[in-house]
N, C-alpha and C positions, 0 to 999 in steps of 0.2 A: 504494498499499499504506500500511496504514496507520501503518507507521515510517518514513517516510520524512518531513522536514522539510515545517514549511509552505513554500509557494512564497515568502511575504514575511515579514518579522518579525511578531510575533505583537503585535498593541494591543489595548488595552481601555479607558485614560482618555479614547479618541477615538474607539472604535469598536468597537461588543461583537462577541465570537469564539463564535458557538456552541457550539466545541472544547472553551472556559474560562470560566470561573463567576466575574462578578466576587467580589474578594471582601468581608467583611463589612465594613462603615464602619470597625466597633472596631479591629480588625485594621486598616486604612489608618490610621486615625491613630496607632496603634502603632508603625506603619512610618515616616510622617511625624515622630515623635517623633524616634525614633532616629537617621531621616538626618540632620534639625536639628543632634541629638547630636553625630553622628558628622563632619560637615563642620566645627563648632568645634573638635572636637579634631584634626583635622585641619590645620586653619590655625593652631592652637596647635603643634602637633610640630613646623611648618613651620617656626614663628619661634623654636622650641627649637633649631633646625640652625642659624637662622641664627645665635645666640647662643650656638653651640659646646657646649650641653646636650646634643643629639646627634651622633652621629657621619655618618649620613647620614637620611633620610628620604622616603621614596617615596610620593609623597601619591596619593591614589586623589578629589581631590575631581571630579564631576562621574558619579562609578560608585558611588554612594549607592543609589540602589534597587538594583541589584546587593550592595553590600556588604551591604545590612540584609537584604535578601531570601533570601538564603541561607541568612540565619540564623534568619529567620522559619518558613522552610517544613522545619526538622529538629528533631527533638527533643531535651530533654536527653537524654537515655540517646544520642543518633548519635555520629559522630565530625566531626569538620571539619579539613580536612588545607589551611591557608592558604599562601599564598605572601607572601613579601617586600609586597607590595603592600596587603595585607588588614588594617592594623590596624584598620579600624573594623569589620569584620568581629566581631573579635576582643573589641572594646568594648561591640558590640552584643547579644555573647554572654555580658556581663555580666562578663567580666574585668578586674581591677584595671587602668587605663589607665598607670598606672604601669609595671604589670609587663608590659602589654605593649611598653613604651619601652625596657624593660629591654637589648633585645636590642641594639635602633641603638643604644644608646646607649654600647655596646662591651663591656658584660659576655661572662663566658664562657659565659653557659649565657642559655635563650628570657624567664627571669625569671617563668613562671608554670608553674603544676605542671599538667602536662601530662593525666597518668591523671585527675586528679580536673576539670579541666574539660573532659574527652574533646575535644581540640582541640590538634593535633601542633605543634610549634615550627614559626615560619613556615618555611618554605623558600626559600632565593636558589636554590640550583642550578635550572634550568628544567625544570620536569616531572617531578623526582626523586618529589615529593610524591603523586603521580600513580600509579606504584607503590605506596606507602608505603598508601595508601589502598584499593586493591584489596586487596592484604595481609591489610589486617586485617578488609577487608569479607569477604573469602572463609573467615577465621579465625573471626569470628563467626557465622556461618553454615551453616560446620561442626560451632559447637558448639549450634547451633537456635536462634540469639538470633535475633531482628526488625533487627538493630541495620542502618541505614543511614550508609555513607560518603559527604562532600560532598567533594567535590576542588575546590579553587577554582584555577584558572590562567588565565593569560593568552595569546593570540593569538600572540606569540612562541613560547612552549611547545610550541604544535601541529605547530612544526617540529622536535622533537628526538625523536630514536629512542626515549626513556622514554615518551613519550607513545603510539606505537602499539604500544609491548609491552602495557603497560599495557591500552589499550584490545582488543585482543587475549585477552591472560589473561583479562579481566572478564568478555568475551562466551562467551568458550570455556568457562568455570567458573560462568556467570551468577552471577558476584558484586555483588552490592546495591551499585551505588556509583554515587554522581549526577558525572558530568565536567560541570563550570559553567566555561565560555568564558568568561572576559570580555573580548570582542575590543573594545579601544579605540582601533585605529587602528595601531597602531605598536608592536613592538619593539623599546625606546628608539629608533632611526631611523631604521628599515627600516618604509618600510609594507607593508601588506595587500598589495598590487598584486606587493610582488617574496617574498612567501611564499606565495602560493597561488595557484591560479587554478579552484578550487574554484567550485562557484554558492556555494559557503558553509562556511562553518567546521563548520555542522554534519552538512552532509553528509559530512563525514570518518567517521560512527562508521555510516556506511550499507554501507561495506569490511568490517564486523567484526560487521555482520549485531546492530547495538542499536539500539535506540529514539533519536531523535533530534530537533530543536526547534528552534527558532531566534523570537529572541524583543526587541523592541523593550527594551535593556537601561537604558533614561529612564524608563520607562511602569512604576515601581513595579506597580501590579496587577499589569500580564501576568507581571513577573518573577514574582509571587508564586504567581500562580495556575499559570504552565507548572511552578517549579521542582515544587510543590505534587501536580504530574501526575507528575513523575518521582520525586519521592520516593515516593508510592506503589506504583508501577510497580516499583520498586528494592524495596520493603518489602514486596513481595507474593509475593517469589521470581521473579519475569520477568525477571530480570536488570539489567545497566547501563541508563544510560541519559545522553545527549551533552545538555546545552544550551548553545547558540552566544547571548550575549546583546551586543545590538550596541549599544557606549556611547561615551565617549570621551573622554579621559584629559586636564582643563584644565589642570593645570600640566604640567612638566617629566619627562622621569621621573623625573632624584632632585636634592637641590638641586645636584649639580656637573654638570646638563647644561642644553648650550641650546636649545632645543628649537625658535627664531628659525631655526636656522642649518638643518632639514631639515621645520618644518612651513610651508605657504605661508599668506602675509597674508590675513586675515578667516576664517578655519576655526574657530579658537578663539569669534571672534564668532557665528560661523554657530551652533555647536554650545549656546553660551547660552540661546537660542533655545528649547531642549531640554533646558535646564533639570531634573533628576529631580526635584527639591525645589518649584520652581515648578509641573510640570505637575500634581503632585498635591496642592501646593496648593490648586491653581484648582477642580483637580476636588471636593475637599472642600468649601470655599466655596460651591462651586454649588453642592453637596446638602445645604449647609445642616448641613455637621456640622464646620464649622472657621468662629472669627471671629476679627475684631480682638486681643479679651480674649484668646484661645486662643493665634492666634501671637505674641503679645508675651510670655505666660505661658512659653510653650516655649523661646523664644529668652533669656526671662530665664533659666529652667533650663539650656541650653547655655552660658550664659557664666558660670554658675557653678561650671559642670561643670570650664571649663576653667583658670578660676581656681584651682582645687583640685588639678587637674595642674600649672598653672603653677608653684605653691607648693611643691609635694610634688617637682619636678623641680628646683628652686634648690638644694634642699638637697643638699650632697654625701654619697654614698653610705657608708656603712660597709665598709671595706673590710679582710680579712686578708691579711696577706703572704701565710700558710699554705696559705692556697686556690690557690698557685701548683704545690701539688706534691698536691695531691688529687684525686682522681677523673681520674689520671694514667693509672697502671697498678694492677692488681688487689691485686700485692703491688710496693712500690715498688722500686724497682732499687739497689742500691748509692750508687749516683752519685747519685739523690736525695734516700737517705738520709744520704747525706755533705753535701749542700747544705743540704739543708733543717737540720742540723745545723748548719752556719755561720749559718747566717738567723737563730737564736735564738741563739746565740752573738753576734753583732752586735748583735740585738736589747736583749740581757741587758746588754751596755757600752754604751748609750746613753745 
């Protein structure tokens, strides 16, 4: 049946697929640039964590084709529902990188304007954002809008109850949402083999009666083409779509994790041979769409971008102690009012 996923992950850079067209060179060049900038941002954020400027940072190095492809497949009026590992997606969507890092810095809010960017706050609890995405998509459909919600999640999230509730609701009510699973092989330290024995995570959509597909998550062209198809399917009113991308997390789960304790020797080196940026660069060079000068220009742009992030993140943020009392209750309690008065008295006495 047409809603069954392909028997093996879709690839385009190394072999054509009659079901999925190759994206135009200009679009692949835009993806390449965003991936290079995204990787440099990711490396800079990791360094900022080591310097104590961030409380934590979950790297997505190696998953750039997924991070960028998700954003390039949706429109400005569509909604993105990211996880804590999807900072590169937010940067690719044009959100201020310092605002992206605000939450990871330890601030009390997500840092960017959610309604203006049509990007939900990065979600730390696994799979809860899938329910948020389904709810928004269903509401938009009821209002007659053709908005699509893109929910990003990892393989570990597919083991959560919220994920299954979200899929069931989306399928029953034909909500225009795309579930994009970035299967990077591990849920922290738990390998995929100990999470599911399904033929693929894409097959989990079948039980809910939704279209599903699996794609090589390191093949940027395939990711774009498959997600384009999924978004078009949802936007046309045909219901939700589940896409599983087979990719790999090159770094540890976060800066607090020691991946050498659970990843076998040589595994990272094996996946480095399928680096998504390298695969796309070779394809673009072979087609005459990218040369040394362009590669150097984009690399220089990425360095300048990272330098700007670094400079701004080294600046101490301006904080207001009274923020401790704002947005706690719609109407402040007597205790909070008393504590606020005490704070103001102490400030006046300084």
